[in-house]
TORROVEX-842234 format. One line per 4 residues: number of its first residue (from 1); for each residue x, y, z of C-alpha. Coordinates in steps of 0.05 Angstrom, whole numbers, plus 5000, padded with zeros to 4 digits. Each point is the difference from the previous one (the first is absolute). Layout:
NUM> X:Y:Z ~ ... .
***
This chain:
1> 4905:4974:5267 ~ 5073:5019:5009 ~ 5060:4982:4959 ~ 5068:5008:5030 .
5> 5059:4989:4955 ~ 5073:4988:5016 ~ 5040:5042:4951 ~ 5066:4966:5019 .
9> 4969:4932:4985 ~ 4976:5024:4932 ~ 5069:5030:4986 ~ 5032:4933:5018 .
13> 4950:4961:4957 ~ 5011:5045:4940 ~ 5074:5009:5012 ~ 4991:5076:5002 .
17> 5026:5054:5046 ~ 4951:5022:5053 ~ 4999:5070:4969 ~ 4979:4971:4933 .
21> 4943:4962:5032 ~ 4977:5063:5037 ~ 4999:5037:4933 ~ 4963:4943:4966 .
25> 4949:5000:5056 ~ 4988:5074:4989 ~ 4990:4987:4926 ~ 4954:4942:5016 .
29> 4957:5042:5046 ~ 4993:5054:4947 ~ 4981:4950:4946 ~ 4954:4962:5048 .
33> 4963:5066:5014 ~ 4990:5010:4925 ~ 4978:4928:4991 ~ 4951:5006:5058 .
37> 4970:5063:4969 ~ 4993:4964:4933 ~ 4971:4940:5034 ~ 4949:5042:5037 .
41> 4980:5033:4934 ~ 4993:4932:4967 ~ 4957:4974:5055 ~ 4955:5062:5000 .
45> 4991:4995:4924 ~ 4995:4924:5001 ~ 5057:4997:4949 ~ 5033:4932:5004 .
49> 5057:5021:4954 ~ 5019:5058:5045 ~ 4995:4956:5062 ~ 5044:4947:4965 .
53> 5054:5050:4981 ~ 5003:5033:5068 ~ 5004:4933:5035 ~ 5053:4975:4951 .
57> 5043:5062:5012 ~ 4994:4993:5076 ~ 5014:4925:4997 ~ 5065:5011:4961 .
61> 5027:5056:5042 ~ 4983:4965:5066 ~ 5031:4936:4975 ~ 5064:5035:4981 .
65> 5008:5021:5073 ~ 4979:4932:5026 ~ 4937:5029:5031 ~ 4964:4934:4991 .
69> 4935:5015:5036 ~ 4986:5061:4957 ~ 5024:4964:4937 ~ 4955:4939:5015 .
73> 4938:5042:5010 ~ 5014:5041:4938 ~ 5011:4936:4960 ~ 4933:4972:5024 .
77> 4967:5066:4982 ~ 5034:5000:4932 ~ 4975:4930:4983 ~ 4930:5015:5025 .
81> 4995:5063:4958 ~ 5028:4964:4939 ~ 4945:4948:5007 ~ 4950:5057:5012 .
85> 4974:4964:5061 ~ 4946:5033:5041 ~ 5034:5008:5068 ~ 5006:5055:5051 .
89> 5057:5039:4968 ~ 4994:5053:5054 ~ 5022:4948:5051 ~ 5064:4986:4960 .
93> 5012:5075:4995 ~ 4991:5009:5075 ~ 5049:4943:5016 ~ 5053:5027:4953 .
97> 4992:5072:5024 ~ 5004:4978:5072 ~ 5063:4961:4988 ~ 5034:5055:4961 .
101> 4979:5053:5051 ~ 5027:4959:5057 ~ 5070:4985:4973 ~ 5050:5018:5054 .
105> 5073:4985:5009 .
***
């Protein structure tokens, strides 16, 4: 799964300078790494609250950068964890990690 983003398009959408979007992307990647670690811990401990919070954080930061695919998966994960549904949370984690890891500009 790869995820190529167009930084100039994001800058235009958000009415930001390209340099600002590059900085925001760096911040996003750092926070996404933290959220993924929290998500992994939540999955391993079967803690729906931890899964919910990690997915919520990732959804918000991805949404702020118009990274819709990541935001949509994180939102689905957030809602699933809130409802404490019995699903394959590892699959969600793998999708999110793959997308974050593959971001290129």
